[in-house]
C-alpha positions in Angstrom: -8.5 76.3 42.1 -9.1 76.6 38.3 -12.5 77.4 37.1 -14.1 75.5 34.2 -14.9 77.6 31.2 -17.1 76.6 28.3 -15.0 76.7 25.1 -16.2 79.0 22.3 -18.1 77.6 19.3 -15.7 77.6 16.3 -18.6 78.6 14.1 -19.4 81.6 16.1 -18.6 84.8 14.0 -18.1 86.8 17.1 -15.0 84.8 18.1 -11.9 86.9 18.5 -9.6 84.4 16.9 -11.9 83.4 14.0 -10.4 84.0 10.5 -11.8 86.8 8.5 -14.2 85.9 5.8 -13.4 86.8 2.3 -15.8 89.4 0.8 -18.2 88.0 -1.8 -17.5 88.7 -5.3 -20.1 90.9 -6.7 -21.7 90.1 -10.1 -21.3 92.5 -12.7 -24.5 94.2 -13.6 -25.5 93.0 -17.0 -28.4 95.4 -17.3 -31.1 92.7 -17.3 -32.4 93.2 -13.9 -29.4 91.5 -12.3 -29.7 88.1 -14.2 -26.9 86.6 -16.3 -27.5 86.2 -20.1 -28.2 82.6 -21.4 -25.2 81.2 -23.2 -26.8 80.5 -26.6 -23.6 79.6 -28.3 -22.8 76.8 -25.9 -26.3 75.5 -25.8 -26.6 75.3 -29.5 -23.2 73.6 -29.8 -24.3 70.9 -27.2 -27.6 70.3 -29.1 -25.7 69.9 -32.4 -23.2 67.4 -30.9 -26.0 65.3 -29.4 -27.9 65.2 -32.8 -24.7 64.1 -34.6 -24.0 61.3 -32.0 -27.6 60.0 -32.3 -27.3 59.9 -36.1 -24.0 58.0 -36.0 -25.4 55.4 -33.5 -28.5 54.8 -35.6 -26.3 54.4 -38.7 -24.2 51.7 -36.9 -27.2 49.8 -35.7 -28.8 49.8 -39.1 -25.6 48.6 -40.8 -25.4 45.7 -38.3 -29.1 44.8 -38.7 -29.0 45.0 -42.5 -26.1 42.5 -42.8 -27.2 39.2 -44.4 -26.9 36.2 -42.0 -23.8 34.0 -42.4 -24.3 31.0 -44.4 -23.7 27.8 -42.4 -22.8 24.6 -44.1 -25.5 22.0 -43.5 -24.5 19.6 -40.7 -24.9 16.0 -41.5 -25.4 13.8 -38.5 -22.6 11.3 -37.9 -23.8 7.8 -37.1 -21.9 6.0 -34.4 -22.5 2.3 -34.5 -21.4 0.5 -31.4 -20.4 -3.1 -31.9 -19.2 -5.6 -29.3 -15.9 -7.4 -29.9 -16.4 -10.9 -31.2 -16.8 -13.4 -28.5 -14.1 -16.1 -28.4 -14.9 -19.4 -29.8 -15.5 -21.8 -26.9 -13.0 -24.7 -26.8 -14.6 -28.1 -26.8 -14.7 -29.5 -23.3 -15.2 -33.1 -22.5 -18.4 -33.9 -20.6 -16.4 -35.8 -18.0 -13.4 -34.6 -16.1 -10.1 -36.2 -16.9 -9.3 -38.6 -14.2 -6.1 -38.1 -12.4 -3.8 -41.0 -12.3 -3.9 -43.0 -9.1 -0.6 -43.1 -7.4 0.8 -46.6 -7.2 2.0 -47.6 -3.8 5.5 -48.9 -3.9 6.3 -50.6 -0.6 9.6 -49.9 0.9 11.5 -53.2 0.9 11.9 -54.5 4.4 15.5 -55.5 5.1 16.0 -59.2 5.5 17.0 -59.3 9.1 17.3 -63.1 9.2 20.9 -62.6 8.0 23.4 -60.5 9.9 24.9 -57.6 8.0 28.7 -57.3 7.8 28.7 -54.3 10.1 26.2 -52.4 12.4 23.6 -51.0 10.1 20.4 -49.0 10.5 17.3 -51.2 10.1 19.1 -54.3 11.3 19.7 -55.9 14.7 22.8 -55.8 16.8 23.9 -57.6 19.9 25.5 -56.2 23.0 29.0 -57.7 23.4 32.5 -57.1 24.8 31.3 -55.6 28.1 32.7 -58.4 30.4 29.2 -59.1 31.5 28.4 -55.6 32.7 26.1 -54.5 29.7 25.9 -51.0 28.3 24.2 -47.8 29.3 21.3 -46.6 27.1 21.5 -42.7 27.1 19.2 -39.9 26.1 21.6 -38.6 23.4 24.9 -39.5 21.7 27.2 -38.4 24.4 28.3 -39.5 27.9 27.0 -36.2 29.2 23.4 -37.3 28.5 21.3 -39.0 31.2 21.2 -42.8 31.4 17.8 -44.2 30.5 18.5 -47.9 31.3 21.1 -50.6 31.5 21.1 -53.1 28.6 22.4 -56.6 29.5 25.2 -58.4 27.8 24.1 -60.4 24.7 20.7 -58.5 24.5 19.4 -58.2 21.0 18.5 -54.6 20.0 17.2 -52.9 16.8 19.4 -50.2 15.3 17.1 -47.2 14.3 19.5 -44.3 13.7 23.2 -43.4 13.6 26.0 -43.3 13.7 26.7 -40.0 15.5 30.2 -39.0 16.4 31.0 -37.8 19.9 33.9 -35.4 19.3 34.8 -35.2 23.0 35.6 -39.0 23.2 35.9 -39.7 19.4 33.3 -42.6 19.7 30.5 -43.7 17.4 27.0 -43.7 18.9 23.9 -45.6 17.6 20.3 -45.1 18.4 18.7 -48.4 19.6 15.2 -49.7 20.3 14.7 -52.4 22.9 12.0 -55.1 22.8 9.8 -53.1 25.1 10.0 -50.0 22.8 12.5 -48.1 24.9 14.8 -46.0 22.7 18.2 -44.5 23.5 21.8 -44.1 22.4 24.7 -46.5 23.0 28.4 -46.7 22.1 29.1 -48.6 18.9 32.2 -50.4 20.1 30.0 -52.6 22.3 27.7 -53.6 19.5 28.1 -56.4 17.0 25.9 -57.2 14.0 23.4 -59.9 14.6 20.5 -61.7 12.8 17.0 -60.8 13.8 14.7 -62.9 15.9 
């Protein structure tokens, strides 16, 4: 088992591996009791340089202070006058507002239904005919595929309100009709003939 040993102090002069110190240089004996002589030459040169530097600095400061001040041109104040732009001249306005024209009502001329037109026409009456007494079906639209609303009897008088619409499947003309009770629907035009109104 190893034993712990305290390491040596590196500053200890008694160490075996410590470097050898250089011997001190001995001063030469000057004959003044072991003291060196004062370097008068260097001391005098330093005092002389200091005096010359102070003299140059004072001369520079005096030359700067003795300069006359720069003449400045007198500054005249500039007046700025703020003016508002001219206000626009108001246009004359009438004290009363201009009245807007009243629209005139032009009545739509009502067709004279007392006379039958030459053919089935919107706004005129028609009569159910050529059904051999069966009447016609009033449908929800201008096609046989639409639902039947009611059956209109032969010789019934109906008001034509729209049409004609072409059913491309059967190549027939359809008219929208209104019955006396207000029921509306579509019927085939080949079973309608123009008629005078009631």
